[in-house]
Every structure is written in structure tokens, then in C-alpha cells.
PLY file of the C-alpha trace (Angstrom):
ply
format ascii 1.0
element vertex 71
property float x
property float y
property float z
element edge 70
property int vertex1
property int vertex2
end_header
-49.28 -4.81 64.25
-46.19 -6.74 63.27
-44.23 -9.82 64.21
-41.80 -12.52 63.11
-43.16 -15.91 62.05
-41.15 -19.04 61.22
-42.19 -20.40 57.79
-40.93 -22.89 55.21
-38.88 -19.98 53.77
-37.25 -19.28 57.14
-38.18 -16.36 59.37
-40.59 -13.85 57.86
-41.66 -10.57 59.41
-45.27 -9.49 58.85
-46.62 -5.98 59.21
-50.33 -5.12 59.05
-51.59 -1.57 58.49
-55.27 -0.71 58.09
-55.92 1.64 55.18
-59.61 2.50 55.05
-61.60 -0.70 54.50
-58.49 -2.70 53.58
-55.33 -3.96 55.24
-51.86 -3.52 53.76
-49.77 -6.59 54.58
-46.00 -6.62 54.17
-43.99 -9.82 54.38
-40.21 -9.43 54.75
-37.85 -12.39 54.34
-35.28 -12.15 57.14
-32.38 -13.77 55.25
-32.63 -11.90 51.93
-34.55 -8.82 53.13
-36.88 -9.18 50.16
-40.27 -7.57 50.80
-43.67 -8.41 49.33
-46.80 -6.33 49.83
-50.43 -7.31 49.45
-53.77 -5.60 50.05
-56.46 -7.68 51.74
-60.06 -6.97 52.70
-60.50 -6.03 56.33
-62.86 -9.03 56.77
-60.04 -11.51 56.02
-58.46 -13.34 58.93
-54.85 -12.65 59.90
-53.90 -16.13 58.64
-55.51 -15.46 55.24
-53.66 -12.14 54.98
-50.36 -13.78 55.90
-50.85 -16.55 53.32
-51.57 -13.99 50.60
-48.41 -12.00 51.34
-46.36 -15.16 51.90
-47.34 -16.51 48.47
-46.08 -13.33 46.82
-42.92 -13.40 48.92
-42.24 -17.02 47.99
-42.34 -16.17 44.27
-39.98 -13.22 44.78
-37.50 -15.26 46.85
-37.51 -18.08 44.27
-36.95 -15.55 41.48
-34.03 -14.06 43.44
-32.49 -17.50 44.09
-32.85 -18.49 40.41
-31.16 -15.26 39.33
-28.25 -15.93 41.70
-27.77 -19.43 40.24
-27.59 -18.17 36.66
-24.96 -15.50 37.47
0 1
1 2
2 3
3 4
4 5
5 6
6 7
7 8
8 9
9 10
10 11
11 12
12 13
13 14
14 15
15 16
16 17
17 18
18 19
19 20
20 21
21 22
22 23
23 24
24 25
25 26
26 27
27 28
28 29
29 30
30 31
31 32
32 33
33 34
34 35
35 36
36 37
37 38
38 39
39 40
40 41
41 42
42 43
43 44
44 45
45 46
46 47
47 48
48 49
49 50
50 51
51 52
52 53
53 54
54 55
55 56
56 57
57 58
58 59
59 60
60 61
61 62
62 63
63 64
64 65
65 66
66 67
67 68
68 69
69 70
């Protein structure tokens, strides 16, 4: 399952893939095309999984933006 969700970072695409008793969640920032991946328990809600991946994505996007400012 996948889809695009508007967030405070802009549009983010989420992809969910079940791997055994876990779910692999990818969050892809539309503007920068930066991708973050998280593994969540299958019992977690979709919103919890999205928040986990979005938190990782936020850190990566901020790191990317900070690197661009220093160059």
C-alpha cells in the first residue's frame, strides 16, 4: 500500500510492505526525493507507522538543508 500525504514538510509519499510480523515503512520527500525507512510492528496503526517514518525523514531533510546552507 502506498500514497501521498501532505505534511508540514510538504508532500510525502508513504509505502508499506509487510515483512513477516513487521511492516517496512518508507517515507519519501517529494521535493528533495530523500527517503527514510523504518520497521514497525504489525500491530501498530498506520498513523503510528507514518509518524515513525516521518520523524526519521524530518531529521534527514533538516540535515540536507543545513548542509546546503553551509556550502
